[in-house]
C-alpha positions in Angstrom: -25.2 76.6 29.8 -27.3 74.4 27.6 -28.7 77.4 25.8 -25.2 78.8 25.3 -24.0 75.5 23.9 -26.9 75.4 21.5 -26.2 78.9 20.2 -22.5 78.0 19.8 -23.5 75.0 17.8 -25.7 76.9 15.5 -23.0 79.5 14.9 -20.7 76.9 13.4 -23.0 74.9 11.2 -20.6 74.3 8.3 -17.8 72.9 10.3 -20.1 70.7 12.3 -21.6 69.4 9.1 -18.1 68.5 7.9 -17.6 66.6 11.1 -21.0 65.0 10.8 -20.2 64.0 7.2 -17.7 61.4 8.5 -20.4 59.9 10.7 -22.9 60.0 7.9 -20.7 57.9 5.6 -19.8 55.4 8.3 -23.3 54.9 9.6 -24.6 54.8 6.0 -22.5 51.7 5.3 -23.6 50.1 8.6 -27.3 50.8 7.8 -26.9 49.9 4.1 -25.4 46.5 4.9 -28.1 45.6 7.3 -31.0 46.9 5.1 -29.6 45.0 2.1 -29.0 41.7 3.9 -32.4 41.8 5.6 -34.0 42.4 2.3 -32.0 39.5 0.8 -33.0 37.3 3.7 -36.7 38.1 3.4 -36.5 37.4 -0.4 -34.9 34.0 0.1 -37.3 33.1 2.9 -40.2 33.7 0.5 -38.5 31.7 -2.2 -37.5 28.8 0.0 -41.1 28.5 1.4 -42.4 28.0 -2.1 -39.8 25.4 -3.0 -40.6 22.7 -0.4 -43.5 20.4 0.2 -45.2 19.7 3.5 -42.6 16.9 3.9 -39.6 16.6 1.7 -38.1 13.1 1.1 -34.5 13.1 -0.2 -31.3 11.1 -0.1 -29.4 11.5 3.1 -26.5 12.8 0.9 -28.6 15.8 -0.1 -28.9 17.3 3.3 -25.4 17.0 4.7 -24.5 20.5 5.9 -21.8 22.3 3.9 -22.0 19.9 1.0 -25.6 21.1 0.3 -24.2 23.8 -1.9 -22.7 21.0 -4.1 -25.7 19.1 -5.6 -25.5 15.4 -5.0 -26.0 12.9 -7.7 -28.0 10.7 -5.3 -31.6 10.2 -6.3 -35.0 8.9 -5.1 -36.4 5.9 -7.1 -39.7 6.5 -8.8 -41.2 3.4 -7.2 -40.9 5.1 -3.8 -43.2 7.9 -4.9 -46.2 5.6 -5.2 -45.6 4.1 -1.8 -45.3 7.5 -0.1 -48.6 8.6 -1.6 -50.3 5.8 0.4 -48.8 6.7 3.8 -51.5 7.5 6.4 -52.0 11.2 6.6 -50.7 11.9 3.0 -52.9 13.5 0.4 -50.5 12.9 -2.5 -46.8 12.5 -3.3 -45.0 14.2 -6.2 -41.5 13.5 -7.6 -39.3 16.5 -8.5 -36.4 16.7 -10.9 -34.0 19.6 -10.5 -30.9 20.6 -12.5 -28.9 23.7 -11.5 -27.1 24.1 -14.8 -29.8 24.8 -17.4 -29.7 28.3 -18.9 -31.7 30.1 -21.6 -29.9 31.5 -24.6 -31.5 34.8 -25.8 -32.3 35.7 -29.3 -29.1 37.6 -29.5 -27.1 34.5 -28.8 -26.1 35.6 -25.3 -26.7 33.7 -22.1 -29.5 34.8 -19.8 -28.4 35.1 -16.1 -25.9 32.7 -14.6 -23.6 35.2 -13.0 -24.4 34.2 -9.5 -28.0 32.9 -9.4 -28.4 29.5 -11.1 -30.3 28.4 -14.2 -32.8 25.8 -12.9 -34.4 23.2 -15.0 -37.3 21.4 -13.4 -40.1 18.9 -14.3 -43.7 20.0 -14.3 -46.0 18.8 -11.5 -49.2 20.3 -10.2 -48.4 19.2 -6.6 -48.7 22.1 -4.0 -45.8 23.4 -2.0 -46.0 23.5 1.8 -49.3 24.5 3.4 -51.1 24.3 0.0 -49.1 27.1 -1.6 -48.8 26.9 -5.4 -45.1 27.5 -6.2 -45.8 28.6 -9.8 -48.6 30.6 -11.4 -49.1 30.4 -15.1 -49.6 33.9 -16.6 -49.9 32.9 -20.3 -50.0 29.8 -22.5 -50.1 26.3 -21.0 -47.9 23.9 -19.0 -45.7 21.6 -21.0 -47.7 18.6 -22.2 -45.2 16.9 -24.6 -41.5 16.5 -25.1 -40.0 19.5 -26.8 -42.2 22.0 -24.9 -40.9 24.3 -22.2 -42.3 27.0 -19.9 -40.1 29.9 -18.7 -40.4 32.4 -15.8 -41.6 35.8 -17.0 -38.4 37.7 -16.4 -36.2 35.2 -18.2 -38.5 35.2 -21.2 -38.5 39.0 -21.2 -34.7 39.3 -21.0 -34.3 36.6 -23.7 -36.8 38.3 -26.0 -39.0 35.2 -26.5 -42.7 35.1 -27.0 -45.1 32.1 -26.5 -45.1 29.9 -29.5 -41.4 30.6 -30.5 -38.6 28.1 -30.7 -36.0 28.8 -28.0 -32.5 27.6 -27.3 -31.2 26.4 -23.9 -27.9 25.0 -22.7 -27.5 22.4 -20.0 -24.9 20.6 -17.8 -26.8 17.4 -18.4 -26.0 14.7 -20.9 -27.5 16.8 -23.6 -25.7 20.2 -23.6 -27.9 21.8 -26.3 -31.7 21.9 -26.0 -34.2 23.3 -28.4 -37.8 23.6 -27.4 -41.0 25.4 -28.1 -42.0 28.0 -25.6 -45.6 27.2 -24.6 -46.1 29.2 -21.5 -44.9 31.9 -19.1 -45.0 31.5 -15.3 -44.4 33.5 -12.2 -42.8 32.0 -9.1 -44.2 32.7 -5.7 -41.7 35.0 -3.9 -39.8 35.8 -7.1 -36.7 34.0 -8.4 -33.9 36.4 -7.1 -32.4 36.4 -10.6 -32.5 32.7 -11.2 -34.0 31.5 -14.5 -36.6 28.7 -14.4 -37.2 26.3 -17.2 -40.1 23.8 -16.8 -40.2 20.6 -18.9 -42.4 17.5 -18.9 -41.3 14.9 -16.3 -40.4 12.4 -19.2 -38.1 15.0 -20.9 -36.6 16.1 -17.6 -35.6 12.5 -16.9 -34.0 12.3 -20.3 -32.2 15.6 -20.0 -31.0 15.4 -16.4 -31.4 11.8 -15.1 -30.0 9.8 -18.0 -33.5 8.5 -18.7 -33.8 6.7 -15.4 -37.0 6.6 -13.4 -35.6 8.6 -10.5 -36.2 12.0 -8.9 -34.1 14.6 -7.0 -36.6 14.6 -4.1 -40.2 13.9 -3.4 -42.8 16.2 -1.9 -45.5 14.6 0.3 -48.6 16.7 0.8 -50.4 16.5 4.1 -54.1 15.6 4.2 -56.4 17.9 6.0 -55.9 17.7 9.8 -52.4 16.2 9.5 -49.5 18.3 10.7 -46.1 18.4 9.0 -44.5 16.7 12.0 -47.1 13.9 12.1 -46.7 13.3 8.4 -42.9 13.4 8.6 -42.9 10.7 11.3 -45.3 8.5 9.3 -43.2 8.9 6.1 -39.9 8.3 7.9 -41.2 4.9 9.1 -41.6 3.8 5.4 -38.2 5.0 4.1 -35.1 2.9 3.4 -32.0 3.8 5.5 -30.4 6.0 2.8 -33.3 8.4 2.7 -34.6 11.0 5.1 -37.9 12.9 5.6 -37.9 16.5 6.9 -40.7 18.9 7.4 -41.1 21.7 4.8 -40.7 24.4 7.5 -37.3 23.0 8.6 -36.1 22.4 5.1 -37.0 25.9 4.0 -35.4 27.4 7.1 -32.2 25.4 6.6 -32.0 26.3 2.9 -32.5 30.0 3.6 -29.9 29.9 6.4 -27.4 28.3 4.0 -28.0 30.9 1.4 -27.6 33.7 3.8 -24.4 32.3 5.2 -23.1 31.9 1.7 -23.9 35.5 1.0 -22.8 36.7 4.5 -19.6 38.0 3.0 -21.6 41.0 1.7 -22.4 42.1 5.2 -18.9 41.5 6.4 -17.4 43.3 3.4 -19.6 46.4 3.9 -19.2 46.5 7.6 -15.4 46.5 7.2 -15.6 49.6 5.1 -18.0 51.1 7.6 -15.5 50.6 10.3 -12.7 52.2 8.2 -14.9 55.2 7.5 -15.7 55.5 11.2 -12.1 55.2 12.4 -11.0 57.7 9.8 -13.9 59.9 10.8 -12.9 59.8 14.4 -9.7 61.7 13.6 -11.7 64.3 11.8 -14.1 64.7 14.8 -11.1 65.1 17.2 -9.7 67.9 15.1 -13.1 69.5 14.5 -13.9 69.8 18.2 -10.3 71.0 18.8 -11.3 73.8 16.3 -14.4 74.5 18.3 -12.6 74.7 21.6 -10.0 77.0 20.1 -12.6 79.3 18.7 -14.5 79.4 22.0 -11.5 79.8 24.3 -12.4 83.2 25.5 -16.1 82.2 25.7 -15.3 79.2 27.8 -13.0 81.2 30.0 -15.9 83.6 30.7 -18.1 80.7 31.7 -15.5 79.5 34.1 -15.0 83.0 35.5 -18.8 83.2 36.0 -18.8 80.0 38.0 -19.1 77.2 35.6 -17.3 74.1 36.6 -14.8 72.1 34.5 -17.5 69.4 34.2 -20.0 71.8 32.9 -17.6 73.2 30.3 -16.7 69.7 29.2 -20.4 68.7 29.1 -21.1 71.7 26.8 -18.6 70.4 24.3 -20.0 66.8 24.6 -23.5 68.2 24.1 -22.4 69.6 20.8 -20.9 66.2 20.0 -24.2 64.5 20.9 -26.2 66.7 18.5 -23.6 66.3 15.8 -23.6 62.5 16.2 -27.4 62.3 16.3 -27.8 64.4 13.2 -25.0 62.4 11.4 -26.6 59.1 12.4 -30.1 60.1 11.2 -28.7 61.3 7.9 -26.5 58.3 7.7 -29.5 56.0 8.2 -31.3 57.7 5.3 -28.2 57.5 3.1 -27.9 53.8 4.1 -31.2 53.1 2.5 -30.0 54.8 -0.7 -26.8 52.7 -0.5 -28.9 49.5 0.0 -30.9 50.5 -3.2 -27.6 51.0 -5.0 -26.3 47.6 -3.8 -29.5 46.0 -4.9 -29.2 47.5 -8.3 -25.5 46.5 -8.6 -26.2 42.9 -7.7 -29.1 43.0 -10.2 -26.5 43.6 -12.9 -24.8 40.4 -11.8 -28.1 38.5 -11.9 -29.3 38.7 -8.3 -32.5 40.5 -9.0 -34.3 41.7 -5.9 -36.3 44.4 -7.6 -39.6 42.7 -6.7 -38.7 42.8 -2.9 -39.3 46.0 -0.9 -36.4 47.1 1.3 -36.6 45.9 4.9 -35.7 48.5 7.6 -35.7 46.5 10.8 -35.7 48.1 14.2 -32.3 46.6 14.8 -30.9 48.6 11.9 -32.2 51.9 13.3 -30.9 51.2 16.8 -27.5 50.0 15.7 -27.1 53.0 13.4 -27.9 55.6 16.0 -25.9 53.9 18.7 -22.8 53.5 16.5 -22.9 57.1 15.3 -23.4 58.5 18.8 -20.8 56.3 20.5 -18.1 57.0 17.9 -18.8 60.8 18.0 -18.7 61.0 21.8 -15.6 58.9 22.1 -13.8 61.0 19.6 -15.0 64.3 21.2 -14.2 63.2 24.7 -10.5 64.3 24.7 -11.1 67.8 23.4 -14.0 68.2 25.8 -11.9 67.1 28.8 -9.0 69.4 27.8 -11.4 72.3 27.4 -12.6 71.8 31.0 -9.1 71.6 32.3 -7.9 75.0 31.1 -7.7 77.7 33.8 -9.9 80.8 33.1 -6.9 83.1 33.1 -5.0 81.0 30.7 -7.9 80.9 28.3 -8.4 84.7 28.6 -4.9 85.1 27.4 -5.7 82.9 24.4 -3.1 80.4 25.4 -3.3 77.1 23.5 -6.1 74.9 24.7 -4.3 71.7 23.6 -0.9 72.0 25.0 1.9 70.1 23.4 2.7 68.1 26.5 2.4 64.4 27.1 4.2 63.2 24.0 6.1 60.7 26.1 2.8 59.1 27.2 1.5 59.0 23.6 4.8 57.5 22.4 4.6 54.7 25.1 1.0 53.9 24.4 1.6 54.0 20.6 4.6 51.7 20.8 2.7 49.2 23.0 -0.3 49.3 20.6 2.0 48.7 17.6 3.7 45.8 19.3 0.5 44.2 20.3 -0.8 44.7 16.8 2.2 43.1 15.3 1.7 40.1 17.6 -2.0 39.8 16.7 -1.2 40.2 13.0 1.5 37.5 13.1 -0.8 35.1 15.0 -3.6 35.6 12.5 -1.3 35.1 9.5 1.0 32.4 10.6 -0.4 30.6 13.6 -3.2 28.1 13.8 -5.8 30.3 15.7 -9.6 30.3 15.4 -11.1 32.9 13.2 -7.7 34.1 11.9 -9.3 37.0 10.0 -10.4 38.6 13.2 -6.8 38.4 14.5 -5.5 39.9 11.3 -8.1 42.8 11.5 -7.3 43.5 15.1 -3.6 43.4 14.4 -3.9 45.9 11.6 -6.1 48.2 13.6 -3.6 48.1 16.5 -0.6 48.9 14.4 -2.5 51.7 12.6 -3.7 53.3 15.8 -0.2 52.9 17.3 1.5 54.6 14.4 -1.2 57.3 14.5 -0.3 58.0 18.1 3.5 58.3 17.4 3.0 60.0 14.1 4.1 63.4 15.5 7.5 61.8 16.1 7.9 59.5 13.1 6.6 62.3 10.9 9.3 64.8 11.8 12.0 63.6 9.4 9.4 63.5 6.6 8.3 67.1 7.2 12.0 68.1 7.5 12.8 66.5 4.2 9.8 68.1 2.4 10.7 71.4 4.2 14.2 71.4 2.7 12.7 71.1 -0.8 10.2 73.9 0.1 13.0 76.3 1.2 15.0 75.7 -1.9 12.0 76.0 -4.2 9.7 78.6 -2.6 12.0 80.5 -0.3 10.4 82.3 2.7 6.9 81.0 1.8 8.2 77.5 1.8 9.9 78.0 5.2 6.7 79.4 6.7 4.7 76.4 5.3 7.2 74.0 7.0 7.1 75.8 10.3 3.3 76.0 10.3 3.2 72.2 9.8 5.6 71.7 12.7 3.8 74.2 15.0 1.3 71.7 16.2 2.7 68.3 15.4 0.0 66.4 17.3 -2.7 68.0 15.2 -0.7 67.6 12.0 -0.1 63.9 12.9 -3.7 63.3 13.6 -4.8 64.8 10.3 -2.2 62.9 8.4 -3.2 59.7 10.1 -6.7 60.0 8.7 -5.3 59.9 5.2 -2.7 57.3 6.3 -5.5 54.7 7.0 -6.9 54.9 3.5 -3.5 54.8 1.8 -2.4 51.9 4.0 -5.3 49.7 2.9 -5.0 50.8 -0.7 -1.3 50.1 -0.8 -1.8 46.7 1.0 -4.3 45.7 -1.6 -2.1 47.0 -4.4 0.8 44.7 -3.2 -1.6 41.8 -2.8 -3.1 42.3 -6.2 0.2 42.6 -8.0 1.5 39.5 -6.2 -1.6 37.6 -7.1 -1.3 38.6 -10.8 2.4 37.8 -10.8 1.7 34.4 -9.3 -0.9 33.7 -12.0 1.6 34.6 -14.7 4.3 32.5 -13.3 2.0 29.5 -12.8 0.8 29.7 -16.4 4.3 30.1 -17.8 5.9 27.4 -15.8 3.2 24.8 -15.0 0.6 24.9 -17.7 1.3 22.3 -20.4 -2.1 22.6 -22.0 -2.5 24.8 -25.1 -6.1 25.6 -24.3 -8.4 25.8 -21.2 -12.1 25.1 -21.5 -14.3 26.6 -18.8 -17.8 28.0 -18.0 -18.3 31.7 -18.4 -20.5 31.7 -15.3 -18.3 29.5 -13.1 -20.6 26.5 -13.1 -19.6 23.0 -14.3 -20.5 22.0 -17.8 -21.6 18.8 -19.5 -18.9 16.1 -20.1 -20.4 15.7 -23.6 -18.8 19.1 -24.4 -15.4 17.6 -23.4 -16.0 14.6 -25.6 -17.0 16.8 -28.6 -13.8 18.9 -28.3 -11.7 15.8 -28.1 -13.0 15.0 -31.6 -11.9 18.3 -33.1 -9.2 17.9 -35.8 -5.7 18.8 -34.5 -6.5 18.0 -30.9 -4.2 15.5 -29.2 -5.4 15.1 -25.7 -8.2 16.4 -23.5 -8.1 16.1 -19.7 -11.3 16.7 -17.7 -10.9 18.3 -14.3 -13.5 18.4 -11.5 -13.5 20.1 -8.1 -15.5 18.9 -5.1 -15.4 18.4 -1.4 -15.3 15.3 0.8 -15.4 14.8 4.6 -12.6 13.0 6.4 -12.8 12.5 10.2 -15.4 15.3 10.5 -13.4 17.9 8.5 -14.2 19.1 5.0 -11.4 18.6 2.5 -11.0 19.7 -1.1 -10.8 16.9 -3.6 -10.1 17.0 -7.4 -11.3 14.5 -9.9 -8.8 13.8 -12.7 -8.4 11.5 -15.7 -5.3 9.5 -14.9 -4.9 8.4 -18.6 -4.3 12.1 -19.5 -2.5 13.3 -16.4 0.4 14.9 -18.4 -2.0 17.5 -19.8 -2.5 19.0 -16.3 1.2 20.0 -16.0 4.1 18.8 -13.9 3.1 17.6 -10.5 6.0 16.7 -8.1 5.4 13.2 -6.7 6.7 12.1 -3.3 5.5 8.5 -3.8 3.6 6.5 -6.4 2.2 7.8 -9.7 -1.0 9.6 -10.5 -1.4 7.6 -13.7 -1.9 4.6 -11.6 -5.0 5.8 -9.7 -7.9 3.4 -9.8 -11.5 3.5 -8.5 -10.2 2.4 -5.1 -7.1 4.4 -4.7 -6.4 8.0 -3.8 -3.5 10.4 -3.9 -3.0 12.6 -0.8 -1.0 15.9 -0.6 2.4 15.8 0.9 1.4 18.2 3.7 -1.6 16.1 4.7 0.4 12.9 4.5 2.9 14.3 7.0 0.2 15.7 9.3 -1.8 12.4 9.3 1.2 10.1 9.1 0.0 8.5 5.9 2.0 6.5 3.4 1.3 4.4 0.3 -0.9 1.6 1.4 -2.6 3.5 4.2 -6.4 3.2 4.4 -8.7 6.2 4.3 -12.5 6.6 4.5 -13.8 9.4 2.3 -17.4 10.7 2.8 -19.5 12.8 0.5 -22.9 13.4 1.7 -24.2 10.2 3.1 -21.9 8.0 1.0 -18.7 6.6 2.6 -16.2 4.5 0.8 -12.8 3.1 1.9 -9.8 4.0 -0.3 -6.1 3.0 -0.3 -3.4 5.6 -0.6 -1.9 4.9 -4.0 0.3 8.1 -4.3 1.4 11.2 -2.4 1.7 14.4 -4.5 3.4 17.7 -4.0 2.0 21.1 -4.7 1.3 22.4 -8.2 -0.7 25.2 -9.8 -3.7 22.9 -10.6 -3.4 19.8 -8.5 -3.1 21.4 -5.1 -6.1 19.6 -3.5 -5.8 17.5 -0.3 -7.0 14.5 -2.3 -6.9 13.4 -6.0 -9.3 10.8 -7.3 -9.9 9.3 -10.7 -13.2 10.6 -12.2 -15.0 7.2 -11.8 -13.9 7.1 -8.1 -15.3 10.6 -7.5 -18.6 9.6 -9.2 -18.8 6.5 -7.0 -18.9 8.8 -4.0 -21.8 10.7 -5.4 -19.6 13.4 -6.8 -20.4 15.5 -9.9 -20.7 14.0 -13.3 -20.0 17.4 -14.8 -16.6 19.0 -15.7 -15.2 22.1 -14.0 -12.4 22.5 -16.5 -11.0 20.7 -19.5 -7.4 21.1 -20.7 -6.4 20.5 -24.3 -3.1 19.9 -26.1 -2.6 20.1 -29.9 -1.1 17.5 -32.1 2.5 18.0 -33.1 2.5 20.3 -36.2 -1.1 21.4 -35.8 -1.7 25.1 -36.4 -2.5 26.9 -33.1 -4.6 29.4 -34.9 -6.6 26.8 -36.9 -7.1 24.5 -33.9 -8.3 27.5 -31.8 -10.8 28.5 -34.6 -12.1 24.9 -34.8 -12.6 24.7 -31.1 -14.4 28.0 -31.0 -16.6 26.8 -33.9 -17.5 23.6 -32.0 -18.7 25.8 -29.1 -20.4 28.5 -31.2 -23.9 27.5 -30.1 -22.8 27.0 -26.4 -22.3 30.5 -25.0 -22.0 29.0 -21.5 -18.5 27.5 -22.4 -15.4 29.2 -23.8 -12.0 28.0 -25.0 -8.9 30.2 -24.1 -5.3 29.8 -24.9 -2.7 30.3 -22.2 -2.5 34.1 -22.6 -6.2 34.5 -22.7 -6.6 32.4 -19.6 -4.0 34.4 -17.7 -5.7 37.6 -18.8 -9.0 36.3 -17.5 -7.5 35.5 -14.1 -5.9 39.0 -13.9 -9.2 40.6 -14.9 -11.0 39.0 -12.0 -8.3 40.3 -9.6 -8.5 43.8 -11.1 -12.3 43.8 -10.7 -11.9 43.1 -7.0 -9.3 45.7 -6.6 -11.3 48.4 -8.4 -14.3 47.8 -6.1 -12.1 48.0 -3.0 -10.4 51.2 -4.3 -13.8 52.8 -4.9 -15.0 52.1 -1.4 -11.7 53.2 0.2 -12.1 56.4 -1.8 -14.7 57.4 0.8 -11.9 57.2 3.5 -9.9 59.6 1.3 -12.9 62.0 1.1 -13.1 62.0 4.9 -9.4 62.6 5.1 -9.7 65.6 2.8 -12.3 67.1 5.1 -9.9 66.5 8.0 -7.1 68.5 6.2 -9.6 71.3 5.4 -10.6 71.5 9.1 -6.9 71.5 10.2 -6.1 74.4 7.8 -9.2 76.2 8.9 -8.1 75.9 12.5 -4.7 77.2 11.4 -6.3 80.2 9.8 -8.4 81.0 12.8 -5.6 80.6 15.3 -3.3 82.8 13.1 -5.7 85.5 12.1 -3.6 88.2 13.6 -0.4 86.7 12.2 -1.9 86.5 8.7 -3.0 90.1 9.0 0.6 91.2 9.9 2.1 89.2 7.1 -0.3 90.7 4.6 0.5 94.2 6.1 4.2 93.7 5.5 3.8 92.7 1.9 2.7 89.0 1.6 0.3 88.8 -1.3 -2.9 86.9 -1.5 -1.3 84.5 -4.0 1.6 83.9 -1.7 -0.7 83.3 1.3 -2.7 80.7 -0.7 0.6 79.1 -1.8 1.7 78.9 1.9 -1.4 77.2 3.0 -1.3 74.9 -0.1 2.2 73.8 0.7 1.2 73.2 4.3 -1.7 71.1 3.1 0.6 69.1 0.8 3.0 68.4 3.7 0.2 66.9 5.7 -1.1 64.8 2.7 2.4 63.6 1.8 3.1 62.7 5.5 -0.1 60.5 5.5 0.9 59.0 2.2 4.4 58.2 3.4 3.2 56.5 6.5 0.4 54.7 4.7 2.6 53.3 1.9 5.1 52.1 4.5 2.5 50.3 6.5 0.6 49.1 3.4 3.7 47.5 1.8 4.5 45.8 5.1 1.0 44.5 5.5 0.9 43.5 1.8 4.1 41.5 2.1 2.9 39.8 5.2 -0.4 38.9 3.5 1.4 37.5 0.5 3.7 35.4 2.6 0.8 34.0 4.5 -0.9 32.9 1.3 2.3 31.5 -0.4 1.1 28.0 0.2 -2.3 28.8 -1.4 -0.9 29.8 -4.8 0.1 33.5 -4.1 3.8 32.5 -4.1 5.3 35.4 -6.0 5.9 38.8 -4.2 5.5 41.8 -6.4 5.5 45.4 -5.1 4.0 47.8 -7.7 6.3 50.8 -7.1 5.0 52.8 -10.0 1.4 52.4 -8.7 2.6 53.4 -5.2 4.3 56.4 -6.7 1.0 57.3 -8.3 -0.6 57.1 -4.9 2.0 59.6 -3.5 1.3 62.0 -6.4 -2.5 61.6 -5.8 -1.9 62.4 -2.1 -0.2 65.6 -3.2 -3.2 66.4 -5.3 -5.4 65.8 -2.3 -3.4 68.4 -0.4 -3.9 70.9 -3.2 -7.7 70.3 -3.3 -8.0 70.4 0.5 -6.2 73.8 0.7 -8.5 75.6 -1.8 -11.3 76.7 0.6 -9.1 77.6 3.6 -6.7 79.5 1.3 -9.5 81.3 -0.4 -11.1 82.2 3.0 -7.7 83.4 4.4 -7.0 85.5 1.4 -10.4 87.3 1.9 -9.5 88.4 5.5 -9.6 92.2 6.0 -6.1 93.2 6.8 -7.0 95.9 9.4 -9.5 93.7 11.2 -7.1 90.8 11.2 -4.3 92.9 12.7 -6.5 94.1 15.5 -7.8 90.6 16.3 -7.1 89.7 19.9 
């Protein structure tokens, strides 16, 4: 039986490859996501190991969990460095100054890096990293010895086009936004930089640029003497520290930093695994139909096996054996393709600045095992039903070529599908509108339940769609159209399953189209109704910029008011909350903000405005007391106002800029909003603002229209990426339609021969199959758009309080999706139609 199954498998290589292709794509995304994230993790492990000392001394504020991603302004006094160098077990202590907003400007005037990885400015010290590792290796020139000298990492210098000895330009988020220095050396960082740019200055100049000239450091590395462990040194150092400082071992600091980075980039794995799941779910429909084809082709063969004594279990096992081989081959090929995908992702992220080209790809045993298991399990689960049905058919029925998959049991499918849909709706509703943990998982499970439920009942809900298209076919194509409609209705279960594969892709695309259109419409409305400012100043790389820039723009002729705007986070009662720093004296520039109580203009260094929603939840009123914590700094505040929701000021808490700085908040601006003087020319003021920033490529000025365009462009970029990945699901769906039509041709070989014998031309035969394919594709599109619009509306409503408050359904775009689905049907019908037209009429007529 095993030998017969193997021969049968080899006789149908093409169709099995088409089935395996679905597994290849799904497994490739699983493998690719793991390979890339493992490579990313290894790279950051190496980097973090070289950016810590044996013991790291830092302000408590710098090591507080989630706030670590937002650099604290807390510092270590220079006097402490000398004391730490004398601690028993310490060989030396070195103070480090670090700024995460220093970027190099290339010879062409463009910014180097910044689109993700930071631009890091540091002071030079020859102190070793943990375990004696030298973090930097000088490859040419010398280290900075005087103010006005800088050393760059080799990749940044290469991209910028600078050579040792040349004057270079840099921009910074410090008090001096423009820096000009002489390039005196090139360095290489141990473990690479992952796309970050490194600029090394003298300690004195770093203090001037980043620490306002004060004798302070970002942190201190204490190097262990020979024979002293990190733990022993940490304990000795901790005993000497004031209460606002902490000592951590280099190993724990590196591990925590690497974990934080990987968690921050964990969305990459989640994003890719979601599309892997979509590909596998869509592929399962293709596998079901593929093995239905195999069973139909082998009906007489299987009947002979049964007549010769094979049991139902043996027949079913023979089909599952073919599925195992298919799944194994698909998984192995998918694993190989996953490595290629990981290389592509690495190259793609390299374009955005995350350069991992120096790190070899990591293929962990976990990746291999998961890829093989996922591919095999999905294939076997999808092939189980056709295998079981093949074993159930009596030998005599199979010898008569009766249908293997009888059209019975629709009642059970309808019941199960209805229950799945109802449960999915409940899960979706809970995830979107209820306060449940990990709401995204609930939403995902709800969407999957609804989609699978609709797929099960698609033979029923698809009947009116097929009937409507059939009416058009009969009127337009006559008898050929009638036959195409009847063929689509002949096996509604198979037609529904094939259409469902396309339905999944169209559902997700339509959902994202509705969400994207709503997001863009919300941006337009917010800009039109709530933006008072004539211009918006922001960083092109999404990082804060120097407040000196804001002050310079305020001095431009024709400018009336400039309002700085800073985003940050604080902790209240153990929960992280968003806080916005504002300038109360220019609050009108930020647009109308509905006030429940108090006035924002009255905020002081000790008062705070809380959102209306939070005030109700916490039962706060004007005069209530609140403790706000940022890092290790906690300060009491009095509620001075309660604000409603607006496009800009939607944070839980609003503080004046001095109040936010007193908490250790940023001293850099996230945005600045500018209004013109009455009568000032918009064109002239815009030109003067651009001129003021001509040598600062990190900052741009946009008017209202340009700002709205920028926000819409970001949404479009996200949508295009999602559409590209969902295109893989459409490719799998096309293969499913091809398989279904191929099955139709095989099952109707004799019928096709008779039709050809009585005068049906090859062209008419191709048209009949093409129309049948279009019916299937349009059915999938109709179901998908219906579900996608419903999901999109639900998603928009759930985010209405987060700024997506305008519902927009892009009907022209959805109509394009329908037309595209019809084109998919035409493409999918080409090969089966060509093959059917090539059938020999006499042989087809005599086929049993």
